Wavefront OBJ file of the C-alpha trace (Angstrom):
o trace
v 8.087 45.539 -70.568
v 7.444 49.193 -70.472
v 6.686 51.060 -66.931
v 3.755 52.505 -68.774
v 2.423 49.019 -69.289
v 3.062 48.102 -65.810
v 1.118 51.207 -64.929
v -1.991 50.591 -67.187
v -2.044 46.707 -66.448
v -2.347 47.662 -62.933
v -4.734 50.378 -62.993
v -7.157 47.834 -65.190
v -6.725 45.139 -61.986
v -7.593 47.512 -59.676
v -10.644 48.795 -61.597
v -11.344 44.972 -61.811
v -10.993 44.034 -58.433
v -12.832 47.298 -56.744
v -15.546 46.434 -59.214
v -15.671 43.086 -57.877
v -15.768 43.586 -54.490
v -18.478 46.396 -54.858
v -20.868 43.715 -56.567
v -19.988 41.446 -53.664
v -20.547 43.781 -50.962
v -24.117 44.764 -52.288
v -24.708 41.005 -53.358
v -24.092 40.606 -49.265
v -25.985 44.028 -48.399
v -29.100 42.533 -50.760
v -29.325 39.423 -48.582
v -29.029 40.556 -45.573
v -31.974 42.931 -46.278
v -34.256 40.175 -47.640
v -33.337 37.991 -45.124
v -34.770 40.632 -42.642
v -37.596 41.369 -44.208
v -38.341 37.650 -44.113
v -37.924 36.915 -40.602
v -39.894 40.103 -40.029
v -42.896 38.916 -42.324
v -42.407 35.639 -40.255
v -42.561 37.164 -36.674
v -45.439 39.291 -37.847
v -47.555 36.119 -38.825
v -46.545 34.514 -35.418
v -47.534 37.063 -33.388
v -51.305 37.943 -35.523
v -51.677 33.822 -35.004
v -50.843 34.538 -31.223
v -53.530 37.151 -31.264
v -56.143 35.200 -32.911
v -55.679 32.141 -30.815
v -56.548 34.399 -27.850
v -59.157 36.183 -29.257
v -60.453 32.693 -30.009
v -59.856 31.463 -26.208
v -61.602 34.309 -25.383
v -64.896 33.655 -27.403
v -64.885 29.944 -26.154
v -64.750 31.508 -22.510
v -67.937 33.513 -23.210
v -69.728 30.886 -25.353
v -68.837 28.505 -22.338
v -70.209 30.810 -19.907
v -73.683 31.141 -21.780
v -73.936 28.110 -22.490
v -73.681 26.823 -18.759
v -76.249 29.526 -18.262
v -78.403 28.761 -20.667
v -78.386 24.842 -19.913
v -78.908 25.832 -16.130
v -82.250 27.504 -17.225
v -83.187 24.927 -19.292
v -83.452 22.284 -16.544
v -85.475 24.299 -14.181
v -87.668 24.800 -17.156
v -88.045 21.341 -17.842
v -91.087 19.224 -17.010
v -90.849 16.102 -14.708
v -92.812 13.694 -16.966
v -91.182 12.269 -19.915
v -94.040 12.111 -22.230
v -94.585 15.862 -22.299
v -91.351 17.990 -22.945
v -91.523 21.761 -22.718
v -88.638 23.692 -24.695
v -87.756 27.674 -23.355
v -85.682 29.596 -26.292
v -84.765 32.954 -25.558
v -85.091 35.464 -28.459
v -82.006 36.567 -30.238
v -82.240 39.845 -28.196
v -83.664 38.439 -25.161
v -86.509 39.981 -24.526
v -88.837 37.152 -24.908
v -88.560 33.125 -25.998
v -90.198 30.597 -27.311
v -91.690 27.364 -26.149
v -92.347 24.164 -27.907
v -93.765 21.364 -26.222
v -93.807 17.934 -27.672
v -94.568 14.347 -26.568
v -92.387 11.650 -28.443
v -92.943 8.742 -27.002
v -97.033 9.298 -27.854
v -96.461 8.649 -31.488
v -96.158 5.036 -32.260
v -95.832 3.697 -35.917
v -97.841 0.978 -37.056
v -97.574 0.542 -40.676
v -101.283 -1.382 -40.779
v -103.178 1.952 -39.922
v -104.156 5.014 -41.529
v -103.652 6.992 -38.408
v -100.157 5.789 -38.463
v -99.635 7.951 -41.132
v -101.091 10.804 -40.039
v -99.032 10.459 -36.880
v -95.752 10.205 -38.993
v -96.720 13.558 -40.594
v -97.437 14.788 -37.117
v -94.100 13.857 -36.286
v -92.263 15.438 -39.262
v -94.138 18.614 -38.524
v -92.723 18.224 -34.966
v -89.433 18.112 -35.683
v -89.190 21.021 -38.244
v -90.414 23.291 -35.113
v -87.868 21.719 -33.121
v -84.917 22.328 -35.097
v -86.524 25.800 -35.645
v -86.377 26.062 -32.403
v -82.516 24.957 -31.801
v -81.763 27.354 -34.592
v -82.802 30.157 -33.053
v -81.695 29.113 -29.595
v -78.356 28.958 -31.249
v -78.658 32.209 -32.822
v -79.798 33.846 -29.842
v -77.072 32.279 -28.043
v -74.113 33.931 -30.431
v -75.837 36.767 -30.397
v -75.499 36.843 -26.606
v -71.720 35.883 -26.660
v -70.597 38.518 -29.230
v -72.502 41.357 -27.055
v -71.002 40.008 -24.093
v -67.635 39.959 -25.855
v -68.286 43.398 -26.774
v -69.074 44.627 -23.627
v -67.413 42.876 -21.259
v -64.389 41.340 -22.373
v -62.267 44.609 -21.805
v -63.106 44.577 -18.567
v -61.336 41.400 -17.347
v -57.580 41.844 -16.265
v -55.306 41.167 -18.807
v -53.541 38.288 -16.797
v -56.492 36.594 -17.228
v -57.472 37.192 -20.972
v -53.899 36.257 -21.940
v -52.108 34.337 -19.351
v -48.056 34.305 -19.347
v -47.848 30.799 -19.804
v -50.368 30.744 -22.446
v -48.907 33.631 -24.329
v -45.728 32.151 -23.914
v -46.828 28.547 -25.502
v -48.830 29.958 -28.296
v -45.380 32.205 -29.209
v -43.217 28.969 -29.340
v -46.026 26.782 -31.256
v -46.721 30.028 -33.881
v -42.823 30.566 -34.631
v -41.709 26.482 -34.888
v -44.425 26.528 -37.226
v -43.336 29.117 -39.210
v -39.693 27.759 -39.204
v -37.832 29.875 -36.360
v -36.638 27.986 -33.389
v -34.546 31.047 -32.125
v -34.742 31.647 -28.007
v -36.680 34.601 -27.733
v -38.053 37.187 -25.000
v -41.376 38.948 -24.708
v -43.719 41.411 -22.472
v -47.004 42.514 -22.534
v -47.400 45.980 -21.892
v -50.301 48.708 -21.375
v -51.245 51.485 -23.910
v -48.459 53.724 -22.086
v -46.012 51.510 -22.274
v -46.297 49.987 -19.032
v -44.790 46.489 -18.419
v -47.846 44.334 -17.178
v -45.482 41.208 -17.053
v -42.554 40.014 -18.691
v -40.097 37.086 -19.489
v -36.670 36.758 -17.294
v -34.547 38.171 -20.202
v -36.481 41.056 -21.503
v -34.808 44.005 -21.722
v -36.500 47.043 -23.171
v -33.103 48.374 -24.749
v -33.290 46.163 -27.443
v -36.375 48.258 -28.833
v -34.836 48.715 -32.247
v -35.073 44.681 -32.853
v -38.589 44.516 -30.783
v -41.550 42.888 -32.533
v -45.407 44.717 -31.541
v -48.691 43.318 -31.920
v -52.167 44.243 -30.328
v -53.514 41.488 -28.660
v -57.068 42.258 -28.910
v -57.970 44.547 -31.563
v -61.188 45.251 -31.124
v -60.877 46.729 -27.398
v -61.182 50.208 -26.793
v -58.037 52.363 -27.812
v -57.691 53.409 -23.840
v -57.562 49.601 -22.536
v -55.445 48.246 -25.387
v -52.372 46.095 -24.780
v -49.597 45.427 -26.736
v -47.562 42.009 -27.322
v -43.427 42.575 -27.688
v -41.135 39.994 -28.847
v -37.309 40.418 -29.457
v -34.903 37.741 -30.556
v -31.387 38.508 -28.824
v -29.282 36.093 -31.422
v -31.287 37.622 -34.167
v -27.984 38.790 -36.208
v -26.026 35.346 -35.796
v -28.952 33.952 -37.361
v -29.308 36.680 -40.041
v -25.362 36.171 -40.930
v -25.549 32.854 -40.793
v -27.209 32.782 -44.116
v -24.263 34.647 -45.782
v -21.537 32.875 -44.146
v -21.052 31.133 -47.964
v -19.824 34.492 -48.930
v -16.605 34.097 -46.092
v -14.948 32.235 -48.585
v -15.405 34.459 -51.674
v -14.567 37.334 -50.029
v -11.090 35.017 -48.372
v -10.193 34.045 -52.233
v -11.136 37.710 -53.523
v -8.599 38.838 -50.837
v -5.875 36.367 -51.748
v -5.979 37.040 -55.380
v -5.497 40.725 -54.525
v -2.561 40.176 -52.339
v -0.988 38.011 -55.096
v -1.874 40.820 -57.461
v 0.058 43.344 -55.663
v 3.094 40.987 -54.640
v 3.350 40.598 -58.910
v 2.766 43.919 -59.329
v 5.574 44.875 -56.881
v 7.762 42.442 -58.468
v 7.231 43.561 -61.597
v 8.428 47.157 -60.948
v 11.309 45.430 -59.175
v 12.508 43.567 -61.844
v 12.225 46.630 -64.205
v 13.864 48.576 -61.684
v 16.681 45.740 -61.490
v 16.759 45.582 -64.796
v 17.479 49.368 -65.193
v 20.106 48.811 -62.829
v 21.718 46.125 -64.854
v 21.746 48.102 -67.797
v 23.646 50.842 -65.755
v 25.753 48.290 -64.457
v 26.765 47.116 -67.956
v 27.288 50.321 -69.278
v 29.441 51.576 -65.979
v 31.473 48.002 -66.270
v 32.267 49.076 -69.897
v 33.450 52.528 -69.415
v 35.220 50.969 -66.128
v 36.766 48.016 -68.406
v 37.292 50.487 -71.500
v 39.720 52.357 -69.900
v 42.552 50.239 -69.045
v 42.224 48.542 -72.049
v 42.945 51.237 -74.310
v 45.583 52.438 -71.974
v 47.165 48.126 -72.513
v 46.635 48.441 -75.823
v 48.373 51.701 -76.621
v 51.470 50.699 -74.368
v 51.515 46.925 -76.219
v 51.510 49.202 -79.501
v 53.923 51.759 -78.486
v 56.216 48.049 -77.320
v 56.194 47.218 -81.054
v 58.184 51.114 -82.112
v 62.127 50.368 -82.190
v 63.128 53.660 -80.294
v 60.873 52.470 -77.443
v 62.512 49.167 -77.043
v 65.978 50.922 -77.214
v 65.235 53.442 -74.318
v 65.383 51.410 -71.065
v 63.210 54.275 -69.104
v 60.557 54.798 -71.407
v 60.232 50.524 -71.699
v 60.199 50.797 -67.958
v 57.615 53.296 -67.501
v 55.406 51.299 -70.391
v 55.504 48.262 -68.631
v 55.167 49.930 -65.155
v 51.709 51.098 -66.955
v 50.433 47.485 -68.251
v 50.929 46.265 -64.712
v 49.327 49.081 -62.710
v 46.302 48.864 -65.724
v 46.202 45.520 -65.245
v 45.998 45.457 -61.599
v 43.299 47.884 -61.896
v 41.767 45.486 -64.328
v 41.750 42.896 -62.248
v 40.700 44.503 -59.124
v 37.234 45.699 -61.341
v 37.025 41.733 -61.930
v 37.145 40.909 -58.664
v 34.666 42.796 -57.466
v 32.035 41.862 -59.794
v 32.339 38.545 -58.789
v 32.916 39.109 -54.976
v 28.259 39.185 -55.146
v 28.392 36.157 -57.229
v 30.709 34.283 -55.231
v 28.923 35.068 -51.784
v 25.275 34.555 -53.374
v 26.739 30.611 -54.079
v 29.354 29.458 -52.042
v 28.876 30.622 -48.475
v 31.505 27.813 -47.765
v 34.306 30.566 -49.327
v 34.463 32.438 -46.408
v 37.089 31.291 -43.972
v 36.404 32.388 -40.142
v 39.050 33.219 -38.062
v 39.724 35.134 -34.712
v 40.782 38.599 -36.195
v 41.720 41.906 -33.899
v 39.112 44.659 -35.275
v 42.075 47.563 -34.217
v 44.522 45.647 -35.894
v 42.958 45.537 -39.460
v 41.548 48.928 -38.795
v 44.779 50.217 -38.378
v 46.562 48.158 -41.000
v 43.811 49.862 -43.633
v 43.953 53.682 -42.396
v 48.239 53.180 -42.829
v 47.182 52.303 -46.194
v 44.317 54.978 -47.043
v 46.672 57.865 -45.316
v 48.692 58.860 -48.896
v 45.446 58.586 -50.775
v 43.424 60.863 -48.364
v 46.666 63.386 -47.859
v 46.529 63.323 -51.932
v 43.549 65.458 -51.851
v 44.273 67.291 -48.691
v 42.372 65.808 -45.996
v 43.083 63.686 -42.937
v 41.971 60.588 -41.184
v 41.868 59.985 -37.585
v 41.558 57.345 -35.556
v 40.161 56.397 -32.308
v 40.586 52.627 -31.273
v 39.165 52.585 -27.850
v 37.901 48.933 -27.942
v 39.286 47.304 -25.115
v 38.233 43.797 -25.925
v 38.297 43.612 -30.428
v 38.667 39.527 -31.316
v 35.762 38.837 -33.306
v 35.238 35.639 -35.548
v 35.220 37.174 -39.436
v 36.837 36.392 -42.652
v 39.827 38.496 -42.721
v 40.577 39.705 -45.930
v 36.510 39.872 -46.897
v 36.377 41.905 -43.546
v 39.427 44.044 -44.564
v 37.863 44.638 -47.389
v 34.820 46.188 -45.657
v 36.760 48.526 -44.275
v 38.526 49.724 -47.264
v 35.172 50.110 -49.550
v 33.882 52.107 -46.781
v 36.902 54.150 -46.760
v 37.138 54.396 -50.831
v 33.841 55.551 -50.574
v 34.004 58.349 -47.907
v 37.180 59.535 -50.361
v 34.581 58.622 -53.864
v 31.894 61.266 -52.401
v 33.924 63.903 -50.946
v 32.807 67.529 -51.617
v 34.454 69.502 -54.876
v 37.375 71.894 -53.029
v 36.958 70.777 -49.939
v 39.560 68.644 -47.846
v 38.323 65.450 -46.558
v 38.538 64.604 -43.348
v 37.851 60.893 -42.174
v 37.636 59.609 -38.834
v 37.268 55.691 -37.610
v 36.580 54.649 -34.145
v 36.271 51.701 -32.265
v 34.528 50.907 -28.366
v 32.720 48.159 -27.018
v 28.948 47.828 -26.627
v 28.740 45.523 -23.244
v 30.751 42.753 -23.118
v 29.512 41.115 -26.435
v 29.540 43.367 -28.971
v 31.911 45.761 -30.926
v 30.884 49.129 -32.755
v 32.949 50.636 -35.743
v 32.557 53.589 -36.767
v 33.497 55.362 -40.237
v 32.599 59.281 -40.936
v 33.173 61.722 -43.350
v 32.195 65.140 -44.298
v 30.848 64.605 -47.679
v 28.074 65.020 -49.455
v 25.855 63.133 -47.564
v 23.143 61.204 -48.855
v 19.462 61.808 -49.289
v 16.598 60.282 -47.308
v 15.263 58.405 -49.949
v 18.256 57.061 -50.966
v 19.348 55.561 -47.319
v 17.087 52.406 -47.694
v 18.140 51.842 -50.992
v 22.020 52.234 -50.645
v 22.394 48.296 -49.727
v 21.081 46.928 -52.586
v 22.980 45.365 -55.343
v 23.470 47.592 -58.712
v 21.988 50.618 -56.684
v 24.031 54.044 -56.969
v 23.520 56.942 -55.530
v 22.794 60.276 -57.823
v 25.721 62.719 -57.726
v 24.079 65.679 -59.594
v 26.384 66.419 -62.596
v 29.388 65.049 -61.352
v 31.016 62.476 -63.632
v 34.146 61.500 -62.070
v 32.302 58.972 -59.509
v 32.642 55.589 -60.700
v 31.886 52.238 -59.959
v 29.520 49.369 -60.517
v 27.175 49.912 -57.388
v 28.171 46.818 -55.465
v 30.535 47.733 -53.034
v 27.872 48.456 -50.684
v 25.960 45.570 -51.213
v 29.067 43.467 -50.622
v 29.725 45.419 -47.507
v 26.186 44.616 -46.190
v 26.201 41.131 -47.289
v 29.252 40.411 -45.403
v 28.167 41.866 -42.326
v 25.016 40.129 -42.077
v 26.802 36.890 -42.745
v 29.310 37.557 -40.076
v 26.222 37.635 -37.909
v 26.275 41.774 -37.696
v 24.711 44.414 -38.237
v 25.011 48.078 -40.513
v 23.285 51.015 -40.662
v 23.933 54.661 -42.165
v 23.451 57.911 -41.004
v 24.005 60.723 -43.334
v 22.564 64.632 -43.907
v 22.765 65.734 -47.531
v 25.660 68.254 -47.419
v 26.765 67.222 -44.219
v 28.699 63.911 -44.497
v 27.529 60.415 -43.661
v 28.588 57.791 -40.778
v 28.620 54.407 -41.216
v 28.101 52.169 -38.233
v 28.640 48.209 -37.549
v 28.304 46.052 -34.722
v 29.709 42.717 -34.617
v 29.735 39.890 -32.104
v 32.501 39.537 -30.191
v 34.166 36.203 -29.103
v 34.185 35.460 -25.474
l 1 2 3 4 5 6 7 8 9 10 11 12 13 14 15 16 17 18 19 20 21 22 23 24 25 26 27 28 29 30 31 32 33 34 35 36 37 38 39 40 41 42 43 44 45 46 47 48 49 50 51 52 53 54 55 56 57 58 59 60 61 62 63 64 65 66 67 68 69 70 71 72 73 74 75 76 77 78 79 80 81 82 83 84 85 86 87 88 89 90 91 92 93 94 95 96 97 98 99 100 101 102 103 104 105 106 107 108 109 110 111 112 113 114 115 116 117 118 119 120 121 122 123 124 125 126 127 128 129 130 131 132 133 134 135 136 137 138 139 140 141 142 143 144 145 146 147 148 149 150 151 152 153 154 155 156 157 158 159 160 161 162 163 164 165 166 167 168 169 170 171 172 173 174 175 176 177 178 179 180 181 182 183 184 185 186 187 188 189 190 191 192 193 194 195 196 197 198 199 200 201 202 203 204 205 206 207 208 209 210 211 212 213 214 215 216 217 218 219 220 221 222 223 224 225 226 227 228 229 230 231 232 233 234 235 236 237 238 239 240 241 242 243 244 245 246 247 248 249 250 251 252 253 254 255 256 257 258 259 260 261 262 263 264 265 266 267 268 269 270 271 272 273 274 275 276 277 278 279 280 281 282 283 284 285 286 287 288 289 290 291 292 293 294 295 296 297 298 299 300 301 302 303 304 305 306 307 308 309 310 311 312 313 314 315 316 317 318 319 320 321 322 323 324 325 326 327 328 329 330 331 332 333 334 335 336 337 338 339 340 341 342 343 344 345 346 347 348 349 350 351 352 353 354 355 356 357 358 359 360 361 362 363 364 365 366 367 368 369 370 371 372 373 374 375 376 377 378 379 380 381 382 383 384 385 386 387 388 389 390 391 392 393 394 395 396 397 398 399 400 401 402 403 404 405 406 407 408 409 410 411 412 413 414 415 416 417 418 419 420 421 422 423 424 425 426 427 428 429 430 431 432 433 434 435 436 437 438 439 440 441 442 443 444 445 446 447 448 449 450 451 452 453 454 455 456 457 458 459 460 461 462 463 464 465 466 467 468 469 470 471 472 473 474 475 476 477 478 479 480 481 482 483 484 485 486 487 488 489 490 491 492 493 494 495 496 497 498 499 500 501 502 503 504
């Protein structure tokens, strides 16, 4: 798959995820907005119900008061005799009264007498008069109650008109009937905002979430009082309605993580594929030279004149031997990583003296350094240098690091190499290999221990290899339960630092 195709897929999937998240967030916001509006509407309806109930209580209060007064007046004006009853009914405006007299026991029904028929008609007319009087009485009574409510109600103390326990009872009933069973706090305040009374948990700081209702809308403006109510757990109630969205966001997040992981793996695989292609190309060139040399030497051996010359025969056999060793060394380097990945048991761990191994490798490498006019120095300051490693592989580690120092040396500048050992406390040893080569770029420092990765050397074509050396070194040091890191500056040099645990 081409890198451009991967990028196109990445952009398309990223836009899809952004769109999905946008739709989910908008849907959640709409649900929250709708739930807030529904909650506000229910609370306002409940508060209006409380206000209506209080007005009805006040009407009942004045009605009972007027009825009591009317009954008192009635009993005072009643005749002592049952046979003749007189009703005194006030007029609607209170300026006069209607008086009705009736003798109910005087009327006797006798069906055998014509007189009785006239008595029945008379009784019917009397009843009509009484009903008319009762209607006028009730009408006058209601008018008087209305006048009292308009003129006297606002003068009563608000604590009598709307007792806190009554208000609390009405609130609880109204909210419960409308489907809200949340904890609430309330207060009654005057027009200036002064609190007349409040519940224990009411806090004026929650003004943004307070719902307000006029208790008695018909009161004069300067005497109006307001009921305020707040719900401390309102947000929990609102957000409880969108809990079902949490799994949706969780699954979307999981898909996003999987998508990012897949894209990263795709780019890594693409990069690994490119590095393997480079590895195959490098390996082809590395193998081509010794194979061509061996092939040419074999052809020369077919020449009779060459076979008759012992000197030439010895030279050709030496070339074949050297190129065969070179070819074998390259093949072994390729196989080293696969052996370490698949067969950890191939490591033969034993007690090894680091100072001794370093001395041997430096002695072998000294001729190569001097060939370029350079120097190599050692400072073996570690007094305790016994570690548990595979001696052959540990030797290859030191050899590869020194070989890289020569491979990436500066042109026309004699290489200067140094290798030092020292103890870090009582349980670790540090091995430092430094050079004055071309150095490594910062962006390459984190990648140099990856398989097949090779640092770019610009226009230089004399640097050969498969990109396995440092990966092999890192793998082995990890197997030895140690660590390795590099410090480098471009055009200044590099320093590889190995830390291994000592045998106590």
